[in-house]
N, C-alpha and C positions, 0 to 999 in steps of 0.2 A: 504494500500500500504506500503510495507517495505521500510524504508528510506535507509538502508544500506544492500542491498541484498548480496553483496560480503562478507561483514563482517559476516553476519548471516551464509552463506554457509560455510565459512572457519572455523568459531568457532565450529559449529556442527560437521563438518568433523573431526577436531582435538580432540574434546571431545570424539567422538565415538572411535577414535584410542586409546585414553588414557584408556577408559573402556576395550577395547579389549586386552590391554597389561596385565591386571590383572585379569579380570573376566573370569571364565571358559566359553568356547565357547558355550556350550549348554545353560548355564544360560543366557549368553548374548543374544543369538538369541530369547530366550523366552521373555526376557525383551524388546528387540528391537521390537518384534511383538506386545507387549502390548503398547509400546510407539507409534509405527506406527499407531495402531488402534486409540489411543487417538488423534494423530495429524489429522487423517482423520475426526474423529468426530468433533474436534475443527474447522476444515476448513469448514465443513458443517454448523455448528452453527454460526460461525463468517465469513461470506462470504467476508467481507471487508479485512480480513486477510488471505484469502485462499492462496494467492500467497506466502506469507511468510511461511505458514505451508507446502505448497508443496515443497518449497525450502529446508526447514529443513529436510523433509522426503527424498528428493533426496540426500542430504548430508549424511544422516545416511546410506542409501543403498549403495551409492558410496564408503564411507569409509569402510563399512563391506566387500564389494567386493574387494576393493583395498588391504586391510589387508590380506585377504585370498589368493589373488594372490601373494602378496609379500612373505608371510610366506611359501606357498607351492611350488612356482615355483622359485622365485629369491633366496630363502634360502633353498629350499627343498633338494638340493644336499648335503648340510652340514649334514643333518640327516643321510645320507648313510655313511659318513666317521666319524661319531661320535663314539669314542672309538677306532679309528684306531691306530695301533702301528707299527712303522717302520720308513722308511726314509721320512722326511718332509722337503720341501724347502720353505723358506720364504725370503722376502726382508725387511730389517729393515727400518722403517720410523722414528725412533727416536734413541736416544743414550741409551745404556744399563745403568742400575742403580744398584749399589751395595745394596742388600737388607739384608746384614748380612751373611746368610748362602748360598745365591744364588744370581743371578743377573736376572733382568727382563727388557724387552723392548717391544715395539710395532712394528708390521710389517704387511706386506701383504702376504697372503697365495698364493704360486705359484703352488705347486704340492704336492702330497701325494703318492708317489710310484705307485703301481699298481692301486690305487684308484683315480688316477689323473683325470680321465674322470668325476668324480663327484665333483671336486673341483670348488668352486665358489670364484672368487677373492674377498676376504673380509679382514677386519682388524682382527688381532689376537694378543693376549698377550702371549709372550714367556718367559718361565723361564728356565734358565740354572743353572746347579749345580755348575758351576764355578763362584764364587762371584767376581772374578777379571777380568772377560771378558770385552773386550773393543770393543763394537759394535758401528758403526756409521751409520747414515742414508745412504741408498743406498747399504749397504753390503748385499750380498746374502749368506745365512747361510743354510747349509744342516745339519739337526738334526736327530739323532736317538732318537726318543721319542714317547710319547703318545699324542693324540689329542682328545679333547672332547668339546662338547657344555657346556657352563657354567651351564645351567639348569639341566644337568645330575648329577652335583655334589652339587651345591647349590640349595636352594629352589627357586621356579620359580620367586617369587617376587624379591629376591636379584639378581637373574640373569638378570632380566629386568632392575632394577634400576641401577645396578653397571656395567653392561656389554653391553647389547643390546641397551639401551638408548644412549650410547656413541659410538655405532657402532662397538663394539667388539663382534664378533659372535663365536669365537673359542678360546680355550686355548691350548697351546702346552707346555708340560713338557719334557725337555731333560732327557734321562735316560742312554744313552750309548755313549755319545760324540757328537761333532759337528765340522764342518769345515766352515771357513769363506773365502769368495771370495770377494775381494774389487775391484770394477771396476775402470778403469782409470778416467772416468768421471761419476759423480753422475747424476742420473735422475733429470730432472728439478723439478719433483714433490716434492723432498725432500729439495730443496733449502730453503724454509721457516723455516724448522726445524733446518737446519744448521745455518741460520742467527740468529734465536732465541737463539741458543746455544752460538754463538759468543757474542751476547748482554749480556747473562747471565755471561759469563766469564769476560767481560769488567766491569760489575757491581761488581763482587767479587774481581777483581783486584784493583779497585779504592775506594771501600767502605768497611767498616768492615762487618763481617758476618751477624750481626743483620739487618743492614740497607740494605745490598745487597739482603738478602733474602726477605725482605719486598718489595723493589723496583722491584725485579724479579716477585713477585706476582702481584704487582700493574700494571706493564707494560705488562706482558705476561700471567698472570693467573696461573703461576707455583708456587704452595704453598709448595713444598717440602723443600724449604730453610727456611721456617718460623718455629721458635722454638715452642714447645708445649705451653709454657707460653704465648708467643705472640698470638698464635692462640686462646687460651682460653680467653685472654683479649679481642680480637676482637669479639669472640662469646658472651661473657658476656655483652659487651657494644653495641651489635647490629650493629657493623661496619665490620663484616666479608665480607660483599658484596664488599668492596674495594679490596679484594684479589681474587675476582672472576670476571674476565673481562666480562663486560656486557654493558648495555645501558649507564651507567654513564661514563665509559671510552671512549666509542665511541663519546658521546656528548662532552666530554672534548676535544677529538681530533678535531672534526669539529669546535667547538668554538675557539680553539687555531688557527687553519688554517684561519678561517674567520677573526679573530682579526689581524693576521699577514699579510694577503694578501688582505683584503677587502672582503665584502660580496659576490660579483659576482665571482671574481677569486678564493676566498676561497672555495665556494661551488663547483666549477668545479674541483679544486685540491682535494677536500675532497673525491670524488667518488673513484678514484683509490687508494687513501690513505686508505680508509675504507677497500677495498678489500684486500690490502696488509696486513693491520693490522689483519683482520680476519684470514688469513692464518698463520701469525706469531704467533698469540695467540692460534693456535690449532684448529680453526674452531669449537669451542664448540657451542652447540645449543643456549646458552644465547647470545654469542657475534654475532652469525649469525642473531638472531632475531633483535638485535639492529642495526646491519649493514644494513640489508635489509630494515628495517623500515626507517632509515635515508636516504638511497639512494633513496627510493621512494619519501620521502619528498623533497629531493634536486632536483630531475628531474621533479617533478610535474609542477612547474611554466613554464618549457620549453614546456609543452604540454597544457599550458593555463588552468591548473586545480589547484584549491586550494587543498593543501594536507589535506586529512581527516585522522586524527590520528588513529581513531578506525579501519578504513578500512586498513590503512597501517600496523597496528599491526596485524590484522587478516590475511592479505595476507602474511606477514612474517612468521607467525605461520604455515600457509598452506604449503608454500614452504619447510620449514624445515621438516615437518612431511611427505611430499611426498617423500623427499629424503631418510628418514628413519622413518617409522611409529612408531618405538619404541622410538624415541626421544620425543614423546608426554609424556613419563613417566619420563623424565629427571627432577630431582628436581631443577636444576639450571634454566632450561627453564621455568618451571612452576612458580618459584619465580620471575624470570625476567619478564615474561608476566604479572604476578599479580601486580608487582610494577608499570610497565608501565601503566596498566589499571587503577590502583588507581590514578596515577598522571593525566591521561587524564580526568578522571571523576570528581575528587575532588580538584585537585591542585588550579584551578582558584577560587573556592568558598572559600577555606581556606585562600588563599592569600588575597582575598578581605576582609574577616573577620578580619584577623590579621593586614593587612595594614591600615585599617581605625582606628585602635587603636594604632598602632605603627608607628608614623610619626613625622617629625620635619621640621621646616622651615629652619633650619641651613643646609647648603649643606653637610658638612662632616657628621654630625649626621644623616641627612636624608638618605645619602648613606648607612650608617651602618644599619639604620632601615630597608631600603629596602632589604639589604643583609640578615638580620636576618629573615625578613618576607618571603623571597623567600626560604631560607633554611628550615624554620619551615614548610612551606606549602608543599614543595617537600618531606620532610622527613615523615610528618604525612600522606600525601596522599599515599605515597608508602607503608606505614605500614598497611593501612586499610585492604588489602587482604593478605599481607605477614605474618602478626603476627599469624593469625590462622593456616596458612599453615606451618610456622616455628614450631609452637607447635605440629603439626601433624608429620612433617618429623623429627625434631630434639628434640622434647619434651622439648623445652626451650623457654622462653619469656624474653626479655630484657626490663626492665623498664627504664633504663638509656639511651636507644637508642636515643631518640629525642635530649637530651642534648649533647651526644657524637657526633652526626652527625652535629649539629649546630656549636659546638666548633671546630670540626676537619675537616669538608669537604673543607674549604678554603685551608687548608694546603695540602690536598690530590690533589685538582685540580691544585695547583701550582706545587707540586712535579711531577705530571703526565705530565703537559705541558712542564716542563723543561726536565724531563727524557726522554720523547718520542723523543726529538731532540738530546740530548747529549749522550744517551745510544747507539743508532745506529752509531752516529758519532765516539764515542770512540771505538766501535767495528771495524769500518772501518779504523780509524786512531788512533792507540793506544797511540800515543804521546799526544793526546788531552784528554785523560782519566781523567786528574786532574780536568777538568771542572765539573765533576760529583759531586765534593764536594759542589757545589751550592745547591743541593737538600738536603744535610744533615740536615740543621736546620729545614726544614719542616717535614722531616721523623722523626727526634728525637722528635720534638714537638708532633706529632700525636701519636707515640708509647708511649711516657711518659704520654700523656693525657689519652689514653685508659688504660694504666697500672694502673694509679691512680684511675680512675673511676671504674675499675673492682674490686678494693679492697673494694669498698663500700658494706656494708651488703645489701643483696637482690637487688644488681644491676641487677641481672637476677635470674630466678628461673625455676625449672623444673615443668612441668605441672601436676605432682602428688601432688602439693600443692593446695588443693581445695580452701583454703581461698584466696590465691593470684589470682587464676583463676577467682574467683567471683569478685575480685577487677578489673581485666582486663575487664570482661563483663560489669561492672558498667561504666567503662570509655567508652566502645563502645556505650552503651545506651545513655550516655550524649552526645557523639560526634554526633550520628545520630540525636538526638533531636535538637541539635544545628544547624546542617546542614539543617534540616527540618524547622528551625525557630520556633520550638515549645516552646523554652525557651529563646527567644531573649530578653525578658524583665528582666530576672534574672541577677543581678549584677555579673560581672566576679569574684569578690573576694569571693562571696558566693559559686560559683561553685568550685573555687580553694580550699576553706576551706572544702567543702564536700569531695572533692577528697583526701585531706590530711588526714582527719579523717578516711575515709574508709580504706586508705592505712595503717595507724597506727593500726587500729583494725585488719586488715588482717595479718599484720606482727606479732602482739602480739599473735593471735591465732595459727599462723604457728609455732612460736617459742615454745609456750606451748605444742602443739601437738608433735613437734619434740623431746622435752625432755622426752616424755612418750614412745618414740619408740627407739629401737636400730636397727642398720642395719649392715649387712654383704654384701658387693658387690664385684663383679669381673668385673671391667670395660673392655669393649672390646678394643682390640688393645694394651693391656698392659702386655702381657706375663703372668707371674705368680703373678700378683698383687692381694692383698686382702685388702679391706678397711673396717674397723669396727669402730662403734661409734655412737654418737648422737650429739645433739647441745652442750653438755658439753665437750666432748673430742673425739678425733679421733686418731686412730692408723693405720699406713700403713705398711703392710708386703710386702717387695720387690716392685720394681717399674720399671721393665724392660719395654721396648717399642719396637715397630716395627721400621725399619730403616728409615721410613719417619718422625719420631719424633712426631707422632700424638698421641701416647699412653699416653704421659705425659699430654696432653690436656684432655684426657678422665679421667685421675686420678684427675686432678685439678677440672674438672667439677663435678665429683662425690663427692669430698670433699665439694665443694660449695653446692651441693644438700643435703648432709647429715647434714651440719652444718650451711650453710648460709653465711660463710666467709672462707677465706683460712687460716687455722691454723691447724697444726698437732703437737700433743704432742709427739708422738713416731714413729720413722721409724726404722724398723728391716730389715736387709739384711741377708738372709741365704746363699747367694752366691754372688760372684763378677762377675759372668758371665753377659754378656750384657743383656740377657733376664731377669735377676733378678735385676740388678743395673744400667742399661743403662740410666735411667732418674733421678738417685739419686741426683746429684749435682744441677740439675735444680729444682727438688722438694724442696730441702733444702732451696734454695734461694727464691722460689716462695711462699712456704707455711709456712715460718718461723718455721721450724722444731725445737722443743725444745731439743730432745734427739735422737741420732743415735746409734743403737746397731748393731754390726756386729757379727753374731754367726756362729759357725761351720766352721770358717776360721782361719787358723793360723795367729797370729798377724803380723808376718813378711810379709806375703802375703797381709794382709789387709792394712798394712801401705804403700803398693805399689800402692794403689788406690789414687794417689795424688790429682786428680781433686775432688773426693768426699770429702776427708779430708780438702782440701783447702776451698771448699764451706762451710763445717761445721765450720772451723775456722773463716772465714769471717762473718758468720751469728751468731756466738756465740753459736753454737749447741754443747751440751755435747756429747762426744763420749765414748762408752764402747765396750770392746771386750769380748766375751763369747765363750768358747770352750766346754762347757758341757751343760746339760739340764738346762734351766732357765725359770722362770715364771715372768710375768709382769701383773700389774693391772693398767689400765688407765681408770679412771671413771668407767663405767659399763662394760668395756671390759677386759676380761682375756685372756692372750696369753701364750702359752707354746711352746718353741722352742727346738727341739730335734735334735742334729746333726746326719746326716746319714753317709754313707761311703764316699761320695764326695760332698753331698749337704744336706742342712737342711730340716727337716720336721717340720710342724707347725700345732698347734691346736689353734683355736680362738673361744672364747665364748663371745657372745654379747647378753645381756639379757638372754633369754632361748634358743638361737640358738647356735649350735656348728658346725663349719666348720673345716675340716681337709684337709691339703695338704700333700700328700705323694709323695716324689720325686724318690724313688727307691724301689725295691722289699723288701729288708730287713727292709725298713721303715714301712711295714705293721706290723711286729712284734714289732718294737719299739713304734709304735703308737697305738697298739691294744686296750689299755684301753680307748683311746680317740675315736677311730673309732667305738667302740661298742655303743657309745652314741651320735654319730654325726648325723646331719641332712643332710649335703652335703659333699661329698667326691670329692676332686680335684686331678686329676692325669694328667700326660702328656701322649702323644701317645705311647712312648716306654713302659711305665708301663702298659698301657691299652692292649698292644699286648700279654703280658705274661699270660699264662693260669691260673697261680695261682691268678692273679688279679681277673679274672671273678669268680673263685671259692670263693675267700674271700668275694666278694660283694654279691654273691648269698646266702651265709650263714649268712649274716648280714641284715635282712629285715628292721632294724631300719634306715638304710641309705635311706633317702627320695629322694636324687637326686645325680647324678654323672656328673661332668664336666670334659671333656677331652680337654686339651689345647695343643697348639703348634702342630697341626696336619694338615697342609695345604696340603701335598702331599700324605699322606698315609691313608686316611680315609677308603679306601677299605680293608686295611690290619687289621683294628681293628675288633676284634670279637664282635658279638652282645652282648651287656651288658644291662641288665635290668636297668631301671630308668635313662638312659642317657638323659639329657635334653639339652646338648650343646656339640658340637664338634668344637674346634677351636674358642675360645671366641672372637678373634679379627675379625672374619668374621660373626659370628651368632648373636652377640649382647650382651648386658649387662645381668648379672645375679644378682638379688637382693633378699635378704631375709629381712623381717622386723618382729619385734615381740614387744608386750607390755613388759615392764620391769617387771611388777608385775603380769603377768598372763601367762597361757600356750597357749594363742591364737597365732597362727602363720600363716603367709601368705607367700607363695612362688610365685615369679613372674618369 
């Protein structure tokens, strides 16, 4: 007899939808047929579990049928307007955001000219060529543009993960102008977005940019205001979950209300408060999961039922995936579900194990011990399933995460509890905004804490470090054996000593292997950035980033990966354009850059980059200006910068790998001697469109790969070029090359 039939049905249903999001339909149905046959055989052999097997089979069949109906009928009309060009009408559901060369916002699709009969009211992402556009929720915009399904431009996996899982089923690019019609009264459906914007403005009005950006992420899940360094600090210390509204935030809200109004009144008030909070936070899958789960737990006693956490969690997942089957593929939802599942299954056991060893008869010391025990148990239990998933999704594992969470979670809960009251109050009554200064000490403490912990060598590492992965596996084995009480008689200090020794051995071998490799990488989201070096020295050529300031985080992350700590010997800027130098001042401060070289730019123009030069002066970074061809040697990295007509061209040799970045047509002639022996050629979309570019690449078979960057809107205009491995690095992912310093063995990823 199945103990939790509803939980079983909901979990199998959601897992089936997750597989359908990524697996080809034919392959899925073949696999589903095999699994179904296995379930039937199992039910026959294990008659006492036949009901559970039948329930799982029913969930699999129901999910498959539901996904097919949703994809072919609910969204089927969108396929008929895929590629439509003409008049498109949308209603904005959010504010427009300046993205540098264009603006972007989200909206509801209303009509599409003569194709209007095929329109399905769905969420769309709109891009306008006007970077200064001012769109507000509720505005109706008539656009002359192109409309397409994301999977027709990006690969299917990226379309599912970054668009469909978040409910964005179409993209609209303006090409010939737009008109805005602002109604006298906004639709009620956009009020949460307007109120969230008012809260954001109140935060930025009363706190400095660093603190306001973090509080905006903490309260609303809007990470756009977090700087690249802060985001990388959070990622390295395993505390990025505080900037993604989920179960922790909803739990803080309910706990605060119950503490303020009492358990009975607080639980009643919490239900509408949770619903409002879900809407203001953008109704993301992770916050919906937490909200639904807690609402079920709050109302269960009124139906004389004890809340079952596993059933509540599964039912929440079922409701979310029914509303949008593609949300099963949302990384935030998967991580949120996994963290909650880990806490439900293991938190009690870990708390019991830690609590028996960490206790005191003194009231104050005992309270501190209980707090530490609760923090350790919740952190470790949440990490059991999220660590391997984080390694899969983000290719990174944080070793410092338990310490960072134990030391910082109290400050986060305090800042959230105060901010969730004062931020809306400040938005409604601006004169009371000064009260927000109360949260400052807690925010400053947490950001400074994560900033210092992130600087520790090997605070986190990417999963391409085999030795450190082995160390994490060793930790998991010990942990499982401990929970299974197989090593209960082993003294704790012996376990701690073995962990320490294995860690030292893993780090030693990682450092030694890193010194025997050199790397050239082009991190996604960073415009024209190139990073070259190894554990001994690192050079960075240009460091532009996208308008969301996330590219600098990619750069810092890659430096951490190459070297194990944040340290850059040389930063070269070949242009002062935002896409080349937009993150320079932040990189100088964050990575302790020793020398800054500005090439191909007149000194008078270079001296106009006051923010970059101020950062260099504050950091003690040496500054040089070069207007002609110049060479550099940093450790095993050789760099040649050759000025072009308006921007510089660069050749980088790291070990036995050569990468060349050409910025303009004449650059091919200036860089010909380097291109003739290069492994990877980096060009932008404008250069790629020129016919001479294709001819030049075709007659140079030694070029192993071509990367085309900065090409979001014009992929279709780029001619077919052999050996292209990436178009638009910020969308398609990182490019990495690695080679032994002393051999000709090379690997391209």
